[in-house]
C-alpha positions as a Markdown table, in Angstrom:
| # | Residue | x | y | z |
|---|---|---|---|---|
| 1 | Unk | -23.5 | -9.0 | 6.0 |
| 2 | Unk | -20.1 | -10.3 | 6.9 |
| 3 | Unk | -17.8 | -8.7 | 4.3 |
| 4 | Unk | -17.9 | -5.7 | 2.0 |
| 5 | Unk | -15.4 | -6.1 | -0.8 |
| 6 | Unk | -14.2 | -2.7 | -1.9 |
| 7 | Unk | -13.0 | -2.3 | -5.5 |
| 8 | Unk | -11.9 | 1.2 | -6.7 |
| 9 | Unk | -11.7 | 1.1 | -10.6 |
| 10 | Unk | -9.9 | 3.4 | -13.0 |
| 11 | Unk | -8.8 | 2.4 | -16.5 |
| 12 | Unk | -7.9 | -1.3 | -15.8 |
| 13 | Unk | -9.9 | -2.9 | -18.6 |
| 14 | Unk | -7.0 | -5.5 | -19.2 |
| 15 | Unk | -7.1 | -6.6 | -15.6 |
| 16 | Unk | -10.6 | -6.0 | -14.3 |
| 17 | Unk | -12.2 | -9.2 | -15.7 |
| 18 | Unk | -9.7 | -11.3 | -13.7 |
| 19 | Unk | -10.4 | -9.2 | -10.6 |
| 20 | Unk | -14.1 | -9.6 | -10.9 |
| 21 | Unk | -13.9 | -13.3 | -11.7 |
| 22 | Unk | -11.9 | -13.8 | -8.4 |
| 23 | Unk | -14.8 | -12.2 | -6.5 |
| 24 | Unk | -17.4 | -14.2 | -8.4 |
| 25 | Unk | -15.6 | -17.4 | -7.5 |
| 26 | Unk | -15.5 | -17.0 | -3.7 |
| 27 | Unk | -16.5 | -20.1 | -1.9 |
| 28 | Unk | -17.8 | -18.0 | 1.0 |
| 29 | Unk | -20.9 | -16.2 | 0.0 |
| 30 | Unk | -21.9 | -13.8 | 2.8 |
| 31 | Unk | -20.5 | -10.7 | 1.1 |
| 32 | Unk | -21.4 | -7.7 | -0.9 |
| 33 | Unk | -19.3 | -5.8 | -3.5 |
| 34 | Unk | -18.8 | -2.0 | -3.8 |
| 35 | Unk | -17.5 | -1.1 | -7.2 |
| 36 | Unk | -16.5 | 2.5 | -7.6 |
| 37 | Unk | -15.9 | 3.6 | -11.3 |
| 38 | Unk | -13.6 | 6.6 | -10.7 |
| 39 | Unk | -14.2 | 8.3 | -14.0 |
| 40 | Unk | -12.7 | 5.6 | -16.2 |
| 41 | Unk | -12.2 | 6.5 | -19.9 |
| 42 | Unk | -11.7 | 3.0 | -21.2 |
| 43 | Unk | -14.1 | 0.1 | -21.1 |
| 44 | Unk | -13.7 | -0.3 | -17.3 |
| 45 | Unk | -17.0 | 1.5 | -16.6 |
| 46 | Unk | -18.9 | -0.8 | -18.9 |
| 47 | Unk | -17.4 | -3.9 | -17.3 |
| 48 | Unk | -18.4 | -2.5 | -13.9 |
| 49 | Unk | -22.0 | -1.9 | -15.1 |
| 50 | Unk | -22.3 | -5.4 | -16.6 |
| 51 | Unk | -21.0 | -7.0 | -13.4 |
| 52 | Unk | -23.3 | -5.0 | -11.3 |
| 53 | Unk | -26.4 | -5.9 | -13.5 |
| 54 | Unk | -25.4 | -9.6 | -13.4 |
| 55 | Unk | -25.1 | -9.6 | -9.7 |
| 56 | Unk | -27.6 | -7.0 | -8.7 |
| 57 | Unk | -28.4 | -8.8 | -5.4 |
| 58 | Unk | -24.9 | -8.2 | -3.9 |
| 59 | Unk | -23.1 | -5.5 | -6.0 |
| 60 | Unk | -23.4 | -1.7 | -5.6 |
| 61 | Unk | -22.0 | 0.5 | -8.2 |
| 62 | Unk | -20.9 | 4.1 | -7.6 |
| 63 | Unk | -20.0 | 6.2 | -10.6 |
| 64 | Unk | -18.0 | 9.4 | -9.9 |
| 65 | Unk | -15.7 | 11.9 | -11.7 |
| 66 | Unk | -12.0 | 10.9 | -11.5 |
| 67 | Unk | -10.9 | 11.9 | -8.0 |
| 68 | Unk | -8.1 | 9.4 | -7.4 |
| 69 | Unk | -7.7 | 6.1 | -5.7 |
| 70 | Unk | -7.9 | 7.5 | -2.2 |
| 71 | Unk | -11.3 | 9.1 | -2.7 |
| 72 | Unk | -12.6 | 6.2 | -4.7 |
| 73 | Unk | -11.8 | 3.9 | -1.8 |
| 74 | Unk | -13.4 | 6.3 | 0.6 |
| 75 | Unk | -16.5 | 6.4 | -1.6 |
| 76 | Unk | -16.6 | 2.5 | -1.3 |
| 77 | Unk | -16.2 | 2.7 | 2.4 |
| 78 | Unk | -19.1 | 5.1 | 2.7 |
| 79 | Unk | -21.4 | 2.7 | 0.9 |
| 80 | Unk | -20.3 | -0.5 | 2.7 |
| 81 | Unk | -22.7 | -2.3 | 5.1 |
| 82 | Unk | -20.6 | -5.3 | 5.9 |
| 83 | Unk | -19.2 | -6.0 | 9.4 |
| 84 | Unk | -15.6 | -6.2 | 7.8 |
| 85 | Unk | -14.1 | -4.4 | 4.9 |
| 86 | Unk | -11.8 | -6.2 | 2.4 |
| 87 | Unk | -10.0 | -3.9 | -0.1 |
| 88 | Unk | -9.3 | -5.3 | -3.5 |
| 89 | Unk | -7.4 | -3.2 | -6.0 |
| 90 | Unk | -8.9 | -3.6 | -9.5 |
| 91 | Unk | -5.7 | -5.0 | -11.1 |
| 92 | Unk | -5.3 | -7.7 | -8.4 |
| 93 | Unk | -7.2 | -10.8 | -7.4 |
| 94 | Unk | -8.4 | -12.9 | -4.4 |
| 95 | Unk | -7.8 | -16.6 | -4.0 |
| 96 | Unk | -11.1 | -18.4 | -4.5 |
| 97 | Unk | -11.2 | -19.4 | -0.8 |
| 98 | Unk | -9.8 | -16.1 | 0.6 |
| 99 | Unk | -13.1 | -15.0 | 2.3 |
| 100 | Unk | -13.7 | -18.4 | 3.6 |
| 101 | Unk | -10.3 | -18.7 | 5.2 |
| 102 | Unk | -10.7 | -15.2 | 6.8 |
| 103 | Unk | -14.2 | -16.0 | 8.1 |
| 104 | Unk | -12.9 | -19.1 | 9.8 |
| 105 | Unk | -10.2 | -17.1 | 11.5 |
| 106 | Unk | -12.7 | -14.5 | 12.6 |
| 107 | Unk | -15.0 | -17.2 | 14.1 |
| 108 | Unk | -12.0 | -18.4 | 16.0 |
| 109 | Unk | -10.6 | -15.0 | 17.2 |
| 110 | Unk | -13.3 | -12.2 | 16.7 |
| 111 | Unk | -10.3 | -10.0 | 15.7 |
| 112 | Unk | -10.6 | -6.4 | 14.6 |
| 113 | Unk | -8.1 | -6.9 | 11.8 |
| 114 | Unk | -7.1 | -10.1 | 10.0 |
| 115 | Unk | -4.1 | -9.7 | 7.8 |
| 116 | Unk | -3.2 | -12.3 | 5.1 |
| 117 | Unk | -0.3 | -12.7 | 2.9 |
| 118 | Unk | -0.1 | -11.6 | -0.8 |
| 119 | Unk | 2.1 | -12.7 | -3.7 |
| 120 | Unk | 3.2 | -11.2 | -6.9 |
| 121 | Unk | 2.5 | -14.6 | -8.6 |
| 122 | Unk | -1.0 | -15.5 | -9.9 |
| 123 | Unk | -0.4 | -19.0 | -8.5 |
| 124 | Unk | -0.6 | -17.4 | -4.9 |
| 125 | Unk | 2.9 | -18.6 | -4.1 |
| 126 | Unk | 6.0 | -16.9 | -2.6 |
| 127 | Unk | 4.7 | -14.3 | 0.0 |
| 128 | Unk | 5.5 | -10.7 | -0.9 |
| 129 | Unk | 6.0 | -9.5 | 2.6 |
| 130 | Unk | 8.5 | -10.8 | 5.2 |
| 131 | Unk | 6.4 | -11.6 | 8.2 |
| 132 | Unk | 8.8 | -13.9 | 10.0 |
| 133 | Unk | 9.5 | -11.5 | 12.9 |
| 134 | Unk | 5.7 | -10.9 | 13.3 |
| 135 | Unk | 4.8 | -14.4 | 13.1 |
| 136 | Unk | 7.3 | -15.3 | 15.8 |
| 137 | Unk | 5.3 | -12.9 | 18.2 |
| 138 | Unk | 2.0 | -14.6 | 17.3 |
| 139 | Unk | 0.1 | -16.9 | 19.7 |
| 140 | Unk | -1.3 | -20.2 | 18.5 |
| 141 | Unk | -4.3 | -18.4 | 17.0 |
| 142 | Unk | -2.2 | -15.9 | 15.2 |
| 143 | Unk | -2.9 | -13.0 | 17.4 |
| 144 | Unk | -0.1 | -10.3 | 17.4 |
| 145 | Unk | 0.4 | -7.7 | 20.2 |
| 146 | Unk | -0.9 | -4.4 | 19.0 |
| 147 | Unk | 2.4 | -2.7 | 19.9 |
| 148 | Unk | 4.3 | -5.1 | 17.7 |
| 149 | Unk | 2.1 | -4.3 | 14.7 |
| 150 | Unk | 2.3 | -0.5 | 15.3 |
| 151 | Unk | 6.1 | -0.8 | 15.5 |
| 152 | Unk | 6.1 | -2.7 | 12.1 |
| 153 | Unk | 4.0 | 0.1 | 10.5 |
| 154 | Unk | 6.4 | 2.8 | 11.9 |
| 155 | Unk | 9.6 | 1.1 | 11.0 |
| 156 | Unk | 9.0 | -0.9 | 7.7 |
| 157 | Unk | 6.7 | -1.2 | 4.7 |
| 158 | Unk | 5.4 | -4.6 | 5.7 |
| 159 | Unk | 1.9 | -3.7 | 7.0 |
| 160 | Unk | 0.9 | -0.4 | 5.3 |
| 161 | Unk | -1.5 | -1.6 | 2.6 |
| 162 | Unk | -5.3 | -1.5 | 2.8 |
| 163 | Unk | -5.5 | -4.6 | 0.7 |
| 164 | Unk | -4.5 | -7.9 | 2.2 |
| 165 | Unk | -6.6 | -7.3 | 5.3 |
| 166 | Unk | -10.2 | -7.7 | 6.6 |
| 167 | Unk | -10.8 | -4.7 | 8.8 |
| 168 | Unk | -13.8 | -4.3 | 11.2 |
| 169 | Unk | -15.8 | -1.5 | 9.9 |
| 170 | Unk | -16.0 | 0.2 | 13.2 |
| 171 | Unk | -12.2 | 0.5 | 13.3 |
| 172 | Unk | -12.2 | 2.6 | 10.1 |
| 173 | Unk | -12.4 | 6.4 | 10.5 |
| 174 | Unk | -15.6 | 6.7 | 8.3 |
| 175 | Unk | -16.5 | 9.9 | 10.1 |
| 176 | Unk | -13.4 | 11.7 | 8.7 |
| 177 | Unk | -13.6 | 13.6 | 5.4 |
| 178 | Unk | -10.6 | 13.0 | 3.2 |
| 179 | Unk | -11.6 | 15.5 | 0.5 |
| 180 | Unk | -8.6 | 17.7 | 1.4 |
| 181 | Unk | -6.4 | 14.9 | 0.1 |
| 182 | Unk | -7.9 | 14.9 | -3.4 |
| 183 | Unk | -5.1 | 14.4 | -5.9 |
| 184 | Unk | -2.8 | 12.5 | -3.5 |
| 185 | Unk | -1.4 | 9.7 | -5.6 |
| 186 | Unk | 1.2 | 8.1 | -3.2 |
| 187 | Unk | 0.8 | 6.8 | 0.3 |
| 188 | Unk | -3.0 | 6.6 | 0.4 |
| 189 | Unk | -2.9 | 3.2 | 2.0 |
| 190 | Unk | -0.7 | 4.3 | 4.8 |
| 191 | Unk | -2.9 | 7.4 | 5.4 |
| 192 | Unk | -5.8 | 5.1 | 6.1 |
| 193 | Unk | -4.1 | 2.1 | 7.9 |
| 194 | Unk | -2.6 | 4.2 | 10.6 |
| 195 | Unk | -6.0 | 5.2 | 12.0 |
| 196 | Unk | -7.1 | 1.6 | 11.9 |
| 197 | Unk | -4.2 | 0.5 | 14.1 |
| 198 | Unk | -5.0 | 3.4 | 16.4 |
| 199 | Unk | -8.5 | 2.0 | 17.0 |
| 200 | Unk | -8.0 | -1.7 | 16.6 |
| 201 | Unk | -7.5 | -3.9 | 19.8 |
| 202 | Unk | -7.0 | -7.4 | 18.3 |
| 203 | Unk | -4.9 | -8.1 | 15.2 |
| 204 | Unk | -4.4 | -11.6 | 13.7 |
| 205 | Unk | -2.1 | -12.8 | 11.0 |
| 206 | Unk | -2.7 | -15.6 | 8.5 |
| 207 | Unk | 0.3 | -17.0 | 6.8 |
| 208 | Unk | -1.8 | -18.2 | 3.9 |
| 209 | Unk | -1.2 | -16.4 | 0.6 |
| 210 | Unk | -4.8 | -15.2 | -0.3 |
| 211 | Unk | -4.1 | -12.1 | -2.5 |
| 212 | Unk | -2.5 | -11.7 | -5.9 |
| 213 | Unk | -0.7 | -8.3 | -6.0 |
| 214 | Unk | -0.1 | -7.6 | -9.7 |
| 215 | Unk | 3.0 | -5.7 | -10.8 |
| 216 | Unk | 1.4 | -3.0 | -13.0 |
| 217 | Unk | 3.9 | -0.7 | -14.5 |
| 218 | Unk | 1.1 | 1.7 | -15.5 |
| 219 | Unk | 0.0 | 2.1 | -11.9 |
| 220 | Unk | 0.3 | 5.5 | -10.1 |
| 221 | Unk | 2.9 | 4.0 | -7.7 |
| 222 | Unk | 5.3 | 3.8 | -10.7 |
| 223 | Unk | 5.0 | 7.5 | -11.6 |
| 224 | Unk | 7.9 | 9.9 | -11.4 |
| 225 | Unk | 6.3 | 13.2 | -10.6 |
| 226 | Unk | 7.4 | 16.0 | -8.3 |
| 227 | Unk | 4.0 | 15.8 | -6.6 |
| 228 | Unk | 5.1 | 12.5 | -5.2 |
| 229 | Unk | 7.5 | 14.4 | -2.9 |
| 230 | Unk | 4.5 | 16.4 | -1.5 |
| 231 | Unk | 2.5 | 13.3 | -1.0 |
| 232 | Unk | 5.4 | 11.6 | 0.8 |
| 233 | Unk | 5.7 | 14.6 | 3.2 |
| 234 | Unk | 1.9 | 14.7 | 3.8 |
| 235 | Unk | 1.6 | 11.0 | 4.6 |
| 236 | Unk | 4.8 | 10.5 | 6.4 |
| 237 | Unk | 4.3 | 13.5 | 8.6 |
| 238 | Unk | 1.0 | 12.1 | 9.7 |
| 239 | Unk | 2.7 | 8.8 | 10.6 |
| 240 | Unk | 5.3 | 10.7 | 12.7 |
| 241 | Unk | 2.4 | 12.1 | 14.7 |
| 242 | Unk | 1.2 | 8.5 | 15.4 |
| 243 | Unk | 4.7 | 7.6 | 16.4 |
| 244 | Unk | 4.7 | 10.3 | 19.0 |
| 245 | Unk | 1.5 | 8.9 | 20.4 |
| 246 | Unk | 2.4 | 5.2 | 20.2 |
| 247 | Unk | 6.1 | 5.2 | 20.9 |
| 248 | Unk | 8.2 | 8.4 | 20.5 |
| 249 | Unk | 11.4 | 6.3 | 20.8 |
| 250 | Unk | 10.7 | 5.0 | 17.3 |
| 251 | Unk | 10.8 | 8.4 | 15.7 |
| 252 | Unk | 14.5 | 8.0 | 14.5 |
| 253 | Unk | 13.3 | 4.8 | 12.6 |
| 254 | Unk | 10.4 | 6.7 | 11.2 |
| 255 | Unk | 12.8 | 9.4 | 10.0 |
| 256 | Unk | 14.9 | 6.7 | 8.5 |
| 257 | Unk | 12.0 | 5.5 | 6.3 |
| 258 | Unk | 11.2 | 9.1 | 5.5 |
| 259 | Unk | 14.6 | 9.5 | 4.0 |
| 260 | Unk | 14.4 | 6.2 | 2.2 |
| 261 | Unk | 11.1 | 7.3 | 0.5 |
| 262 | Unk | 12.9 | 10.3 | -0.8 |
| 263 | Unk | 15.8 | 8.1 | -1.8 |
| 264 | Unk | 13.3 | 5.9 | -3.8 |
| 265 | Unk | 12.1 | 9.1 | -5.6 |
| 266 | Unk | 15.8 | 10.0 | -6.4 |
| 267 | Unk | 16.6 | 6.5 | -7.6 |
| 268 | Unk | 13.7 | 6.6 | -10.1 |
| 269 | Unk | 14.9 | 10.0 | -11.3 |
| 270 | Unk | 18.4 | 8.7 | -11.7 |
| 271 | Unk | 17.4 | 5.7 | -13.7 |
| 272 | Unk | 14.5 | 7.0 | -15.7 |
| 273 | Unk | 15.6 | 10.6 | -16.7 |
| 274 | Unk | 18.5 | 12.1 | -18.6 |
| 275 | Unk | 21.4 | 13.5 | -16.7 |
| 276 | Unk | 20.2 | 17.1 | -16.6 |
| 277 | Unk | 16.6 | 16.4 | -15.6 |
| 278 | Unk | 17.5 | 13.8 | -13.0 |
| 279 | Unk | 20.1 | 16.0 | -11.3 |
| 280 | Unk | 17.7 | 18.9 | -11.1 |
| 281 | Unk | 15.0 | 16.7 | -9.5 |
| 282 | Unk | 17.4 | 15.1 | -7.1 |
| 283 | Unk | 18.6 | 18.5 | -6.0 |
| 284 | Unk | 15.0 | 19.7 | -5.5 |
| 285 | Unk | 14.1 | 16.6 | -3.4 |
| 286 | Unk | 17.2 | 16.9 | -1.1 |
| 287 | Unk | 16.7 | 20.6 | -0.5 |
| 288 | Unk | 13.3 | 20.1 | 1.1 |
| 289 | Unk | 13.1 | 20.7 | 4.9 |
| 290 | Unk | 11.3 | 17.3 | 5.1 |
| 291 | Unk | 14.4 | 15.4 | 3.8 |
| 292 | Unk | 16.9 | 17.5 | 5.8 |
| 293 | Unk | 15.0 | 16.8 | 9.0 |
| 294 | Unk | 14.7 | 13.1 | 8.2 |
| 295 | Unk | 18.3 | 12.6 | 7.2 |
| 296 | Unk | 19.6 | 14.4 | 10.3 |
| 297 | Unk | 17.4 | 12.7 | 12.8 |
| 298 | Unk | 17.3 | 9.1 | 11.3 |
| 299 | Unk | 18.6 | 5.9 | 12.7 |
| 300 | Unk | 19.7 | 3.8 | 9.7 |
| 301 | Unk | 20.9 | 0.8 | 11.7 |
| 302 | Unk | 19.8 | -2.4 | 10.0 |
| 303 | Unk | 19.3 | -0.8 | 6.6 |
| 304 | Unk | 21.1 | -2.3 | 3.6 |
| 305 | Unk | 24.6 | -0.9 | 3.0 |
| 306 | Unk | 23.7 | 0.1 | -0.5 |
| 307 | Unk | 20.9 | 2.4 | 0.8 |
| 308 | Unk | 23.2 | 3.9 | 3.3 |
| 309 | Unk | 25.8 | 4.6 | 0.8 |
| 310 | Unk | 23.3 | 6.3 | -1.6 |
| 311 | Unk | 21.9 | 8.4 | 1.3 |
| 312 | Unk | 25.4 | 9.5 | 2.2 |
| 313 | Unk | 25.9 | 10.9 | -1.3 |
| 314 | Unk | 22.5 | 12.6 | -1.1 |
| 315 | Unk | 23.3 | 14.1 | 2.3 |
| 316 | Unk | 26.7 | 15.4 | 1.1 |
| 317 | Unk | 25.1 | 16.9 | -2.0 |
| 318 | Unk | 27.1 | 14.6 | -4.3 |
| 319 | Unk | 24.3 | 14.3 | -6.8 |
| 320 | Unk | 26.4 | 13.4 | -9.8 |
| 321 | Unk | 28.2 | 10.7 | -7.9 |
| 322 | Unk | 24.8 | 9.5 | -6.6 |
| 323 | Unk | 23.5 | 9.2 | -10.1 |
| 324 | Unk | 26.6 | 7.4 | -11.4 |
| 325 | Unk | 26.5 | 5.0 | -8.4 |
| 326 | Unk | 22.8 | 4.2 | -9.0 |
| 327 | Unk | 23.0 | 3.6 | -12.7 |
| 328 | Unk | 26.0 | 1.3 | -12.2 |
| 329 | Unk | 24.3 | -0.6 | -9.3 |
| 330 | Unk | 21.0 | -1.0 | -11.1 |
| 331 | Unk | 22.6 | -1.9 | -14.4 |
| 332 | Unk | 24.3 | -4.8 | -12.5 |
| 333 | Unk | 21.1 | -5.7 | -10.8 |
| 334 | Unk | 19.3 | -5.8 | -14.1 |
| 335 | Unk | 21.7 | -8.3 | -15.4 |
| 336 | Unk | 21.0 | -10.4 | -12.3 |
| 337 | Unk | 17.3 | -10.1 | -12.8 |
| 338 | Unk | 16.7 | -8.5 | -9.4 |
| 339 | Unk | 13.1 | -7.5 | -8.5 |
| 340 | Unk | 14.5 | -4.1 | -7.3 |
| 341 | Unk | 14.8 | -3.1 | -11.0 |
| 342 | Unk | 11.0 | -3.2 | -11.4 |
| 343 | Unk | 10.6 | -0.6 | -8.8 |
| 344 | Unk | 13.4 | 1.9 | -9.5 |
| 345 | Unk | 14.1 | 1.5 | -13.2 |
């Protein structure tokens, strides 16, 4: 079996049919599908069972109580028998020839990881990630130096998803139990990608857009919960430990992204809560030792000026000014139709 397509499912009845149809239409057929119904309370479970019955020769269905996306994905990994794992979130979709394109590249390179572009458009246009710098380092077959990819993971958000990749199964830490992370809602991808890049030897990039990443406002990544701060600290602290192993000189850049993750939380609080509630949450976020360490040890060179201004307000404790600045800035961006509004407002 070449590929195991892993699909964790939870309450996505509106999007799941399109996701499953994109699997059904794959032109390359040497694959299995692992569906994990993570305790869905809508019709998602019934859709999974129907799909599994229809394709019983290639679909495995795991039913479990709701344990969250991370442990649903780990349950799928445990059941996988393919040489490569392809993660597909249940509100997203694959281009019809996605597995065929990846398989062709694997025949050419025998890579441990093949990463392909995603788009927020169902037409599979306009790549979501900016891979220009990475692609400039690629050889004619698309192979990227491992150190370059590790640096990208440590210093940006351009390589930290489980989806958008075909990963050799032996590079995944299947032997590690993730049960201690049950309930973690933010950063689960990064938690699992870092060990992959610690084990992988050959990484290849494909510039083709093969994955449709849907903007789903109901997804957990859009939640504003204080537990997000704990999740950020858990995941980002693990990443810092990899930085110490791979390239300690990049720690200031890791700290910069740590601070920016807290900034993102504060931005959502400022834009989605009333004044009293948002100022209380922002104060809590900025009083954490995690944020104080990050802001004091960070190198913000190359970061957009608007982020540096916002972080200065947070560092100084000027929370009311920060809130006013954010609401003014994002009010203007909303008029311009900026995509940043989707994330923070």
